[in-house]
Every structure is written in C-alpha cells, then in structure tokens.
C-alpha positions as CSV (number, residue, x, y, z in Angstrom):
1,M,36.0,3.6,-35.0
2,K,34.9,0.4,-33.0
3,K,37.1,1.3,-29.9
4,H,35.5,5.0,-30.1
5,K,32.1,3.4,-30.2
6,R,32.8,1.2,-27.3
7,M,34.1,4.2,-25.3
8,T,31.0,6.0,-26.2
9,D,28.6,3.2,-24.8
10,K,30.5,2.8,-21.8
11,Q,30.3,6.7,-21.2
12,K,26.7,6.4,-21.6
13,S,26.4,3.6,-19.2
14,I,28.3,5.5,-16.8
15,L,26.1,8.6,-17.3
16,L,22.9,6.7,-17.0
17,S,24.3,5.1,-13.7
18,V,25.1,8.5,-12.1
19,I,21.5,9.8,-13.2
20,G,20.1,6.8,-11.5
21,I,22.0,7.2,-8.4
22,V,21.3,10.9,-8.1
23,I,17.4,10.2,-8.6
24,T,17.5,7.4,-6.0
25,M,19.3,9.7,-3.5
26,A,16.8,12.5,-4.2
27,F,13.8,9.9,-3.4
28,L,15.4,8.6,-0.4
29,F,16.9,11.8,1.3
30,P,13.4,12.8,2.6
31,I,13.4,9.4,4.4
32,Y,16.8,9.9,5.7
33,W,16.1,13.3,7.0
34,M,13.0,12.2,8.6
35,I,14.6,9.3,10.5
36,T,17.8,11.5,11.7
37,T,15.3,14.4,12.6
38,A,13.5,12.0,15.1
39,I,16.7,10.9,16.6
40,R,18.1,14.3,17.2
41,Q,18.2,16.0,20.6
42,P,15.3,18.3,21.0
43,G,15.8,21.6,19.4
44,E,19.0,20.7,17.3
45,T,16.9,20.8,14.1
46,F,16.7,24.6,14.5
47,M,20.1,25.2,16.1
48,N,22.4,24.9,13.0
49,P,21.4,21.4,11.8
50,T,24.1,19.2,10.4
51,F,23.6,16.4,7.8
52,F,24.7,13.9,10.4
53,P,23.1,14.2,13.9
54,R,25.7,15.6,16.6
55,S,24.2,13.2,19.1
56,F,21.5,10.5,19.1
57,S,18.5,10.5,21.2
58,L,15.3,8.5,21.5
59,E,13.4,11.0,23.6
60,A,11.1,11.9,20.8
61,F,9.9,8.4,20.7
62,K,8.7,8.4,24.4
63,I,5.4,9.7,23.1
64,E,2.8,10.4,25.9
65,A,-0.7,9.2,25.7
66,H,-2.9,11.3,23.3
67,N,-6.2,12.1,25.0
68,G,-5.9,9.2,27.2
69,V,-5.0,6.7,24.5
70,S,-1.4,5.2,24.3
71,L,0.5,5.0,21.1
72,Y,0.3,1.2,21.2
73,T,-3.5,1.5,20.8
74,Y,-3.2,3.6,17.7
75,M,-0.7,1.1,16.1
76,K,-2.9,-1.7,17.1
77,N,-5.9,0.0,15.3
78,S,-3.8,0.6,12.3
79,V,-2.7,-3.2,12.1
80,I,-6.3,-4.4,12.4
81,I,-7.8,-2.1,9.9
82,A,-5.0,-2.5,7.3
83,F,-4.5,-6.1,7.6
84,S,-8.3,-6.8,7.8
85,A,-9.1,-4.6,4.7
86,T,-6.2,-6.2,2.7
87,V,-7.5,-9.7,3.5
88,L,-11.0,-9.0,2.7
89,G,-10.1,-7.3,-0.5
90,I,-7.8,-10.1,-1.5
91,V,-10.5,-12.9,-0.7
92,L,-12.9,-10.9,-2.8
93,S,-10.6,-9.9,-5.8
94,V,-8.7,-13.0,-6.6
95,P,-12.0,-15.3,-7.5
96,A,-13.3,-12.2,-9.1
97,S,-10.2,-11.5,-11.3
98,Y,-10.0,-15.2,-12.2
99,G,-13.6,-15.3,-13.4
100,L,-13.0,-12.2,-15.4
101,A,-10.1,-13.8,-17.2
102,R,-11.4,-17.2,-17.7
103,F,-15.1,-16.9,-18.2
104,K,-16.3,-15.2,-21.4
105,T,-19.5,-13.3,-21.0
106,R,-21.0,-10.2,-22.4
107,F,-20.6,-8.5,-18.9
108,V,-17.0,-8.7,-18.7
109,A,-16.2,-5.5,-20.6
110,I,-18.6,-3.6,-18.4
111,L,-17.4,-5.1,-15.2
112,L,-13.9,-4.1,-16.3
113,F,-15.0,-0.7,-17.0
114,I,-16.6,-0.2,-13.5
115,F,-13.4,-1.6,-11.9
116,L,-11.4,0.9,-13.8
117,V,-13.7,3.9,-13.1
118,A,-13.7,2.9,-9.3
119,Q,-9.9,2.8,-9.2
120,M,-9.8,6.5,-10.7
121,L,-12.6,8.0,-8.6
122,P,-11.3,10.2,-5.6
123,S,-12.1,8.8,-2.2
124,S,-13.8,11.9,-1.2
125,L,-16.6,11.3,-4.1
126,I,-17.9,8.3,-2.2
127,L,-17.6,9.7,1.4
128,T,-21.2,10.7,1.7
129,P,-22.8,7.4,0.2
130,L,-20.7,5.2,2.3
131,F,-21.4,7.2,5.5
132,M,-25.3,7.3,4.9
133,T,-24.8,3.4,4.4
134,F,-22.9,2.7,7.5
135,K,-25.1,5.0,9.4
136,K,-28.0,2.8,8.4
137,L,-26.1,-0.3,9.2
138,G,-25.2,1.1,12.6
139,I,-21.4,0.4,12.1
140,L,-20.1,3.8,12.6
141,N,-17.3,4.3,14.9
142,N,-16.6,0.6,14.5
143,Y,-13.5,-1.0,12.9
144,L,-15.9,-2.6,10.3
145,S,-16.6,0.8,8.8
146,A,-12.8,1.7,8.1
147,I,-12.1,-1.8,6.9
148,L,-15.0,-2.0,4.4
149,S,-14.3,1.6,3.1
150,D,-10.7,0.7,2.6
151,A,-11.4,-2.4,0.9
152,T,-13.4,-0.2,-1.7
153,L,-9.8,1.2,-2.5
154,T,-8.1,-2.1,-2.7
155,I,-10.4,-4.4,-4.5
156,P,-10.4,-2.6,-8.1
157,F,-6.6,-2.4,-7.9
158,S,-6.3,-6.0,-7.2
159,V,-8.8,-7.2,-9.6
160,I,-7.1,-5.1,-12.5
161,V,-3.5,-6.6,-11.5
162,L,-4.6,-10.2,-11.1
163,R,-6.8,-10.5,-13.9
164,T,-3.6,-9.9,-16.3
165,Y,-1.8,-12.9,-14.5
166,F,-4.8,-15.3,-15.0
167,K,-5.4,-14.4,-18.3
168,D,-1.8,-15.1,-19.3
169,I,-2.0,-18.6,-18.1
170,P,-2.7,-21.1,-20.9
171,K,-6.0,-22.6,-20.8
172,E,-4.4,-25.9,-21.6
173,L,-3.5,-26.1,-18.0
174,D,-7.2,-25.8,-17.0
175,E,-7.9,-28.8,-19.5
176,A,-5.0,-30.8,-18.0
177,A,-6.3,-30.3,-14.5
178,T,-9.8,-31.4,-15.6
179,I,-8.5,-34.6,-17.2
180,D,-6.6,-35.3,-13.9
181,G,-10.1,-35.2,-12.2
182,C,-9.9,-31.7,-10.8
183,N,-13.2,-29.6,-10.6
184,A,-13.1,-25.9,-11.3
185,W,-12.6,-25.1,-7.7
186,Q,-9.6,-27.5,-7.3
187,T,-8.1,-26.3,-10.6
188,F,-8.3,-22.7,-9.1
189,L,-6.8,-23.6,-5.7
190,K,-4.1,-26.2,-6.7
191,V,-3.1,-24.8,-10.2
192,M,-4.0,-21.3,-10.8
193,L,-3.2,-19.6,-7.5
194,P,0.4,-21.3,-7.2
195,I,1.4,-20.0,-10.8
196,C,0.0,-16.4,-9.8
197,K,1.9,-16.0,-6.5
198,P,3.9,-13.0,-7.9
199,G,0.5,-11.3,-8.8
200,V,-1.1,-11.9,-5.5
201,A,2.0,-10.8,-3.5
202,T,1.8,-7.7,-5.5
203,A,-1.9,-7.0,-4.7
204,V,-1.4,-7.8,-1.0
205,S,1.5,-5.3,-0.8
206,M,-0.3,-2.6,-2.6
207,S,-3.5,-3.1,-0.8
208,L,-1.6,-3.0,2.5
209,F,0.0,0.4,1.6
210,M,-3.3,1.9,0.7
211,A,-5.2,0.8,3.6
212,W,-2.3,1.6,6.1
213,G,-1.9,5.1,4.7
214,D,-5.7,5.9,4.4
215,M,-6.8,9.0,6.4
216,V,-9.8,10.2,4.7
217,F,-12.3,7.2,5.7
218,S,-10.9,6.8,9.1
219,L,-11.2,10.5,9.8
220,T,-14.9,10.5,8.5
221,F,-16.1,7.1,10.2
222,L,-14.1,6.9,13.2
223,T,-14.7,9.7,15.9
224,K,-13.7,7.6,19.0
225,E,-10.3,8.3,20.0
226,E,-9.4,4.6,20.9
227,L,-10.5,3.4,17.5
228,K,-8.4,5.8,15.5
229,P,-5.3,4.5,13.4
230,I,-2.0,6.3,13.8
231,S,-2.1,8.1,10.5
232,L,-4.9,10.3,11.9
233,I,-2.7,11.2,15.1
234,L,0.1,12.4,12.7
235,Y,-2.4,14.7,11.1
236,K,-3.5,16.0,14.5
237,A,0.0,16.3,16.1
238,M,0.8,18.5,13.0
239,G,-1.4,21.2,14.3
240,E,-0.8,20.6,18.1
241,L,2.9,20.4,18.3
242,G,3.8,23.1,16.0
243,V,7.5,23.1,15.5
244,R,8.3,20.1,17.6
245,W,9.9,18.5,14.5
246,E,11.5,15.8,16.3
247,I,8.2,14.6,17.7
248,L,6.4,14.9,14.5
249,M,9.2,13.0,12.6
250,A,9.2,10.2,15.3
251,Y,5.4,9.9,14.5
252,A,6.2,9.6,10.7
253,T,9.0,7.3,11.2
254,L,6.5,4.8,13.1
255,I,4.0,5.0,10.1
256,V,6.5,4.7,7.5
257,L,9.0,2.1,8.8
258,P,6.7,-0.8,8.5
259,I,5.6,-0.2,5.0
260,L,9.3,0.5,4.2
261,I,10.2,-2.8,5.7
262,I,7.3,-4.7,3.7
263,F,8.4,-3.2,0.5
264,I,12.1,-3.9,0.8
265,F,11.1,-7.6,1.2
266,M,8.5,-7.7,-1.6
267,Q,9.8,-5.1,-4.1
268,K,10.8,-8.2,-6.6
269,Y,7.1,-9.1,-6.7
270,I,5.9,-5.5,-6.7
271,V,7.9,-4.7,-9.8
272,S,7.2,-7.7,-11.7
273,G,3.4,-7.4,-10.9
274,M,3.3,-3.9,-12.0
275,T,5.2,-4.6,-15.0
276,A,3.0,-7.5,-16.0
277,G,0.0,-5.2,-15.4
278,S,1.2,-2.8,-17.8
279,V,2.4,-5.1,-20.5
280,K,0.0,-8.0,-20.7
281,G,-3.5,-7.9,-22.0
C-alpha cells in the first residue's frame, strides 16, 4: 500500500509539472510568435507560415520616421515618462505607506479606503478632471501632464503593497533605533527602507510596467507628435499599416522587450511582494 501511495504521489507530481509546463507555454507562445513574426521576411506570415522562420530578416525594424519623428524619439519619450512617473510615485508612496503603517490615527482607515478605491477606478473616469486641471495649469502637451497622470495609477498600488511590509516590521526595531540616537527620519532611512527592499523593488517594477504601457493618458494629454510615447505609435500603426504584421510585431517587440527584461531580473521581488501583499495584514 505504501509503495502504491508513493507511486500515486509521484504521478500527481508529474501531472502537475506537465500542466505547469503547458500553461507556461501557452502564456509564452504569443511572445514567441510576436518576435518570430518581426524577424520573418516581408510577406512570409501569409505565405504558408511555419513554426520557425524560414529565414531571418531585420527589415521590419528599419522603421521610417513617423510624421517626421524618429523611432528613437518615441522610445526616449516612453523612457522619460515611465521612469519619471515611477520615481515620483515611489518618492511619494514610500513615506505615505510608512506613515499609514506606523502612526495610528482615526484617518488611517479612511485613507486606505481612498487608496483602494483609487486603485479600482478605471482610468477613463478621471480623464476629464485631470484634463481640466492640466489645462488650467497650462501643462497640456507637456511631459509633466503624462508623468503626473501616470503617477495617479502607480501611487495607490505602491502604497497598498508597501504598507504591508512596513506593518510587518516589529516596532521594537523603531525603539532600538531611538535608543541608539536615531530620530524618526533616520530610523526610516537607515532601518526601515533596507528591510523593505523587496517591497520597494516590487513597487518600482509594477509602477514602471503600468507607466510604460499607458496609452489612455498619453493619447488624451499629448497631441504633439514629438512628445508621444511608443505605445501610441503602435496604436496608430495598427490602423495605418493594415496587414503588415512584421512591422507591427517589430513595434510590439520594441515595446514589450524592455518590460520583459526587467521582469526576468526582478521576478523574485515581484512574486515575494505580491505574496506578502495578499497574505500579511
């Protein structure tokens, strides 16, 4: 009976492994097809396409200037907007989450509720208020409008994730730092932040993902071609290029590849951060 049970457990393990591999391949296949389509010869996608490209070509990546603006400019805009929004979101959300976790006031529950609601609201719901505000401030068609609007997406998520980390740190560490002569600011910088590195890394990664992939805010607030991020160009190219799939997939590859590389290097922190956020109080 014991031998039979061991065999059954082994079979279950094999079955679960096979299911995991199949699910992983199902998720990775669109990325594989996107990259291989981008490096195929023009027209090969429709002429009896094969699983592996018959020949490799980088012709699709020789993307001409769009309305007089080069691909380099679009990539530069995406980097400026995404990284600036991420930095702004982290600078504001880290101390905010620390305060919500450490200082007990009657307004903590209300503030947390506001952050949760802000996280759940669709982007389209705040487009009009943001547009009117930015118009009065005179920052439409400016990097600042896209950066601030993207930060409204990243800050609620970062606060919710980071608060769980700060809340789980024993308060005795604060007291020990105070005894050693640290004030509140020094305790926060020298004790709390180093402990919460995984949480900060998670917040940085997810904030960067959200800001990099934003299209709604950029489409609304940036009408000048030289200020648009590359995500908008893919949206426009889908209507202009029609069935030129190799060029469309080249655009998509350039958009996805940076995020994919960041995810590969940061996946350990992302998984631990998301797990902590779902388990810890």
